[in-house]
C-alpha positions, 0 to 999 in steps of 0.5 A: 842060770845055765851058763852056756854062752860066752859073753864079751862086753866092751865099754867105753866112757867119754867124759870131759874129752877123755875116754876110758875103756873096759873089756869083760869076758864071762859066761852067762845065758842067752834066750829069746822070749816074746821077741826080745833077747835076754843076756844074763851074767853074774857080776864078780869082784872084778866089776865091783858088783859081786853077788849081783846078776846083770841082765840086758834086754834087747828089744830090736834096734829101738830099746835096751834095758840094762837091769842089775839085781842083787845087793847093788840093784840098778836099771838103765833104759836106753831107748831111741827118741826118749830120755829116761830117768833111771836108778843107778846104784854105785856101791857108794850110794844111789843116783838118778840119772837121765839116759838118752840113746844115741844109737842102737844096733842089734844083730842078734839071732837065736844063735847069738851075735852082737848089740851095740849101743851108745847113750848120754848120761846126765844128772839133773840135765847136766851132761855126765858122759857118753857111753858106748857098749858093745856086747858079743854073744856066742855059744860056749861050745 
């Protein structure tokens, strides 16, 4: 993987009236293929998923897929107007989670940009959390 982009990920999880935020800055790759943007980066010990590679696929402002490959694979599909049941590996075991998009806003271009999306997670239709993610991508040079 050619790591020629700076990727900043800011995530917030809202649960039971409380919120927790995390910010990650890393180097990774960014490409456009068949009309979709792909943001990929290597996970580290800091994220708890060392040895994994995460790829975020952005299909306009309608669908985002978060795919993690490696020892702890997972897949979340965030799509407006649809609830998906997705596989998520926690490191302590696997979960099946319902995922429904609140919003997806993409301002990505061939040079980089931002994508912001929020989604609701549920387990067997019981609400777990609302998650807000903003990813900024820019050339490293």
